[in-house]
N, C-alpha and C positions, 0 to 999 in steps of 0.2 A: 504494500500500500504506500502511496506517495506521502511524503512528509511536508507539511506546510512551511517548515523552516528551510527546506531545500530550495535554493535559488531557481532551479529549473521547474519548480512546481507552479502551475498556473491555476488560479482560482476561477473556475468556470462555473457560473451559476446556471443551473438548469431551469428552463422555463417550460411550462406546459405548452405544447404545440397542437394545433388542430390538424387532423388528417386532411389531405386534399379533398377527399369526398365530402367532408363536413363543411368546407368553405364553399363548395360549388355543388349543393345538393341537386341531384337529378333523380327523379323517381325511376326505379328500375323498370325496364321493359318499355319505357316510353321514349321513343326516338323519333326524330323528324327526318325529312328528306335531306336536310342540310348535313346530318350526321353521315350520310353516304356520299356526299359530294366528291370526296377524293376518288371514288371508284366509278363515277359516272362515265368517264371516257375510256374505261378498260374494255377492249373488244372481247366479245364472247361469241361462240358459235352456237346458235339455237337450231336444233333439229326436231322435226315432228315425224314420228314413225307411223305411217299409215298402215303398214303391214310388211311382211317379208315373203319372199318366194325363193325357192331353189330351182335353178334351171341349168342345164348343161351349157357350156360355152358355145357349142354349135347352135343352140336355139337362141342364145343371147345375140349372136351375130346376125340372126335372121330378123330381129325386131325392127319394126318400121313405124313410122308415124301412124297412129290409130290402132296399133296392136294392143290387145287386151292381155294384161298379165294378172293371173289370179293370185291374190294375196291370202295370207293366213288369218285375216280378220274379217269379221262380218259387219254389215251396215249397222250403225248404232252402237257398236262396241267402242269402248274407251281407247284412245290413242295415247302413245307415250310421247312426252315432251322431254327432250334432253338438252342440257347446257354443257358444252364442252365434253360431250359423250357421257355425261352422268345423268341418270334419270332423276328429274326434279319434280315432275308433275304428270298428271294424266288430264286428258281433256276430250273435247268433242269437236268435230268439224262443223263449222257454221258457214252459211252463205251470206255475205254482206255486199250489197250493191254489185251483184254478179261476180264477186270475187270470193275465193275460198279463204277462210280464216280458221283460227282455233280459239276456243274458249277453254280456260283452265277450270276443271271441276274438282281437282284434288291435288294438294301439295304433298309431295313425298318427303317426310322428315328423314334427315340423315340418321342412320342407325349404326 
């Protein structure tokens, strides 16, 4: 233990300090769009999987405009929504002003 008579001893008085969270209280779970501003310009690849099909390369080479390819999903069945090849949601195909779109119906929680 340091001796007060020692010339190298510094008398440091301790003060009670507030934790940073106490000075800037923010209710947990309540965030705004401004909290995400740093990632707004990060590019991501969004893919919507309508279905899959396995065909031999010889048949793939024969595909032409208007060719129908049978997929493994049925009409009305949920589709997968992927971000950077990771499943993040499921949704449904919608038609908006003669254009196909996707509406999310379920968010997949990371597990």
